[in-house]
N, C-alpha and C positions, 0 to 999 in steps of 0.2 A: 598338697599336690594341686588342688583346685585353684588355690591362690597363685601358685607359680604359673599355671596355664593362663590365668587371667592377666598376670603381669606380662607374660610373653605376648599375649594378644594386644596389650597396650602399646607395645613397641610399634606395631603396624597400624595403630589407630592415628598416630601422629604423622601427617603427610611428610613433613620435613625429615623426620627420623627414618621413616620408611624408605624414602629416596636414598638416604645415606647408607642404609643397610644393604639395599639392592645394588647400589653403586660399588660398595666394598666387595660384595660377592662377585660382581662382574669382573672387577680388577683381579681378584684371587683366581678366577677361572682363566683369565688371560695369562696370569703368571704361571699357573700349573701347566698350561698348554706349552709355553716356552720352555718349561723345565723338562719336557719330554720330546722336544724336537732336536735331534743331534746335529752337531756342526757338520759341514760338508767335508768330505775326505776322510771320514772315520770308518774303520773296519768294524762292522756290526757284530761279527762273531767274537772279535776281541772285546767288544763292549760287554757282551754277556759274561765272558770269563772274568772281566774286571769286576763286574757287579757281584759275582759269586765270591770272588776273593776278598772284596771289601767288606762283605758281611761277616768275615771271620776275624776282624780286628785290624789293628794297625792305625796309623794316624789318619789315613784317608777315610776310615769309617766315621771319625769325628767330623771331618770336613764335609763328608757326604750328608751327615745329619743336618747341617745348617743350609744345605742346598736342596733338601728334600729328595735326595737320590739323583739329582741332576748332574752332579759331578762325575759319577761313575758312568753316566751315559754320554759324557762330554757334550751336554746339550747347550743350546744357545744361552740359557740362563745357568750354565754349569757352575759358575763362580758364586752364584746367589748373591747374598748381601754381605758375605764375609769381607770383601774389600772395603765396603762402606763402613762396616763395624770397626775393622782395624784402623781405618782412616780416622774415624771419630775418636777412638781411644788415643791414637797418636796426637791428635790436635789437643785433646784434653790434657795429656801429659805435657805437651809443649807449652801450655799456658803457664806452667810453673817456671819455665826457663826463658821464655820469650815475652818481654814486657808488652810488645805490640799486641799480642793475642790477648793478654790480660786487659789491656786498655779497650780493645774491641768488645770484650765480654761486658765491661762496665758501661758501654755506650747504649745498651738496650737493643731495640729492634734493628737499628742501623748497623751496629757492631755485630750482631748475630747473623745478619745477612752476609757480611764479609767473611765471617768464620765458616758459614755454610758453603760459600763459594770456594774457599780454600779446601774444605773437606772434599768437595766434589772433584777438584783437580787432583788432589792426592789419591782419591779413590780410583781415578782413571790410571794414574801412574802405577798404583799397586796392582790393578787388574792387568795391565800390560806385563808386568814382571811375573805375576802368578800364572797367567795363561801361557806365557813363553816357557816358564819353568816346568809346568805340568805337561806341556807338549813334548818337551825334551825327556822328562822322566818317564812318561808312559810310552814313549817310543822305545825306551830301553828297559822295558819290563816292569816298571812301577817302582824300582829302587826300594828304599827303606820305608816308603809310604804304606806298603802292604805288610809291614812287620818283617818277620823272618821268613816269610813264604818265598819260595823260589819259583817264579812263574815266567814263562816265555810269552809275555803279552806285548804286542806291538799294535797300538791303536792307530798309528799313522804309518802304514807300509810305504807309501810314497812320500818319504820325508825330504821334501825339497823346500827351498826358501819360499817360493810363491805359495805352496800348499800351507806351510806353517804360518805365513803372514795372513792368509785367508782365515785360518782357524783362530789365530790370536785376535784379528780384527772382529770376527764374529762374536767371540766371547767378551771382548771389551765393550762392543756395542750392546750386547745383552746386559752387561753390568750397568751401563748407562740407562737402559730402559727400565731395569729393576729399580734404580734410584728414582726415576720419574714416576713409576707406579707407586712406590712407597710414599712419595710426596703428594701424589694425587689422593691417596687414602687419607693422609693427614689433613689435607685441605678440604676435601669434599665427602669423605667417608666417615666411618666410625673407628675410633682408636688411633694410636700412633702407627703410621704406615709401616715403618721398618719392623716394628715389633709384631704387627699382624702378619707380615710375610714370614718372619721367623716362626711364629706360631703355626702357620700353614705348613711350613717345611717339616717341623718336628712331628706334628700330628699325622701328616700324610704317610709317614714311615711306620706308624704303630701297627696297623692291621697286618701288613705283610710280615713285620718283625715278630708279632705275636704268634702267627702261624708257624714261622720258622722255629721259634723256641719250643712250641708244643711238639713239632715233629722231631726236634733234636733231643729234647730233654724228657719227653713223656708227659703224661697227664698229671702225675703226682707233683713233679717238680714245677710244672707250669702252674698248678693251683697254688703252690707255695709262693712262687714269684708274683702271682696276681695279688695274693694276700699281703705280701711284703710291699708291693707297689701302692696298694690302697692305703696301708699304714703310712708309707712315706708321703703320699699325697696329703693326708691329713696333717702330718707334721710340717710339711712345706707351707701349707696355708697358715698354720699357727705361727711359724717363724717369720713368714713374710709380713704378717700383720703386727708382729711384735715390735715395740718401740719403747724407748725410755723418754718420758716427758719431763723436761727440765723447766720448772716454774720460773717465770719472769714477771716482776712487778714494776709498773711505771709510776713514778712519783707524781703527785698532784702539782699542777702549776696554773697560775691565773694569767690569762692573756686578755687584757681589756676587762670586760665584765663577765667573761666566760671562764670556767674552770675545766681544764683538760687533765687527762691522766687518771691515776688512781685505779687503773684496771690491771687485772692479772691475766696472763696468757702463758703459753709454754712453747718450748722449742722441741719438736719431735726428733729423736735420734733413733733411726731404725737399727735393729740388731744386725740385719744383713744390708749394710749400706750400699755395697757395690752390686747387688743382684748377681747376675750371671757373668758380669764383665770380668772378674778375676779368673774365672774358669776359661773364658775365651782367650784372654791374654796369655795365660799360662800355656794353653794348648798351642798358641801361635809361636811362643818361644821354643817349645819342644819341636815344633814343625820345622823351624828354621834350620837347625843343624842337620836334620835329615835331608832337606833339600840341598844344602851345601855339600853334604857327603857324596851326592850323586855326580857332582862335577869335579871331584878330587881325582887325581891320578890313581889308577887301580893297580899299583905295584908298590913294593917296599913298605915304608912306614905308613904311607897314606892308605894302603890296603888294610893294615891293622886298625887304623882309625875308622875306616868304613865298617869293618867287621864289628868293632866294639859298639859303634852307634847303632848298627842294625840289630845287634843282640840285646842291647840294654835300653836304648831310648825309643826303639820302634816297636817294642813288644809290650802291650798293656799289662800282661800278667807277670812281667819281670819286676823283681824287688827294686832295682835301680829306677825303673820307670815310675813305679808307685811313689818312691821316696822323693825323687826330683819333682814330680808333678804335684805332690802334696805340699812340699816346701814352697814351690812357686805360687801356688794358690794362696797360701798363708801370707806370703810376702806381698803379693799384689792386692790382697784384700785390705791390708793395712795401708798400702800406698794409695789405693783408690779412695779409701775412706778419708785419708788426710787431704786428698784433692777435693773431694765432694764437700766435706765439712771442714772449713778453716776456722779453728778456735780463735785465732787473732782477729780475723775479720768479724766473726760473730760477736766477740767481746767489744770490739770498736763500735759496731752498729748499736748494740744494747746501750753502751755509754752515751752515744750521740743522741739517742732517742729518750734519754732520761730514765732508763730502766736499770734494774739490778736483779740479781738472783738472791733470794732471801738467804741471809747468813753469809753472803760472799760480797766483798768490796768490789766496786767497778774497776775496770782496767786490768792490769796484769794478774791479780788474784782470780778474776773471772776467767781469763784466758787459761790459766793453769787448771782451774776447776773443770772447764770444758774439755781440755786435753786429757785429763785424767779419766773422765767419763768415757770419752771417745776410745781411749786405749783399752779400757776394761770391757766395753760393750762390743768392740770389734772382735775380740778373741773368740767368744762363742760363735759369732757369725762366721768367722774365718774357718774354724774347725768344722762347722756345719757344712760349709761349701766344700771343704776338702773331703768330708765323708761322702757327700752326694756325688762328687766327681769320681771318686775312687771306687764306688760301689760296683760298677761294671767290671773293673779290674779284679776286684775281690771275687766276684761271681765266676769270672773267667779262670782264676787261679784255683779255686776250691771245687767248683762244679764242672769246670771245663765246658762252659756254655759259651759258644763263640759269638752269638748274636743276642744282645740284651737290649731290646727297644724301650723298655720301661725304666730306663736309668734315671738317676736323680736329676741330671742335667736336663733331660727331656721334660720331666715333670715340672722342674723348677721354671723353665721357660713357659710351658703351657699354662701353669697356674698364675705366674706373674702377669702374663699378657692378658689372660682371661679376667683377672681381678681388675686390672687397669681399664680394660675395655668396658666391663660391666659398670665400673664407677662412672665412666663417661655417659653410658646409656642411662644410668640412674639419675645423673644430674639433668639430662634432657627430659626425663619423665617427671621429675620433681618440679621442674620449671612450669610444667603444664598441669600441675596438681594431680598427677598420677602416682600411684604407689610404686616404688622401685623394687629391684630384686634384693639389694643388700639391706639387711636390717641393722 
């Protein structure tokens, strides 16, 4: 304990690191302020009803998690960082099918700047579509976003074109400011900016969510949930740090009078390659048909389609929801792992650098070997992600607990961002001959 306090004090002994920490805290304060300022033209009584309904499940509860409660308040930062996350995922997926994007990625800093600019433009386009869709949906009672709940909620009583344009413009501008704040943290603060903002969102909902669970489930169930969450926290740290190290040996070669190579290193392959990305993308896919169902005609065949989607895809405790959600997470975990780690590219790089994996010939045999390891190591990571994401649905189905703030997704994000941020702080301390936090 004393050593930990000493290491904590070391963070503030370094002037440069101290400035970065205080700057990050200042940006987080501004971000939380914007997450609590509602857009103009919103009915405040309806906002309170929406917040109460969102705590009882539905797709909007997941989206509200990533906005830190700002979505149900229809705040200036109501969309949070979800448009940027979705945009980044789409750009990564498009790299597989658009050669120009792949070329930019290979260009280094110059190409990365171009990709970042495209991501920003796509974020603005997604923010316009999402804010317009949400304005329409919550003018008509929330649709399937609130699950099977039937509520007469109208956040925008004066639903006119100028009023909707003002709300959309406000939320899109808020999204642009959120992007800017995230980039400021990355450039001048501590940690990766967008990840820090996500961490802020999910952690900010824990105290109120814990109080709700205690009031709803009682002390005994609350104690069991806390014990389960602590066990899950330890397991998440263990899985997040888990990796398969593939040894690589470089052959010796003589250049002039110098001898190079003859060294051994390894390629780290994480058990959970995609992190929380497959969960986010699977949720976005489930969120899309629910939004579409709200603009379908409400009679005849389309009425039956709306009813089926509302009953099966908008209710977290439904078996169809659990099945579809789990399968989507498994599929996207494999897909994202294939994008993040390309066996063909890795085998080609190893061959060009004069290296080889012991016992495996360079070229196609190395590629097949890496592909086999990637397929086998992704399976436990994908099953782990599915279990984490479906834990709230299981609790909802068996214990009838409507609000579960210590879900695996929340803990996964919090642990992942905390570990990465502490690694960055550690590197800063080690450069100045201080002892770090991570042993």
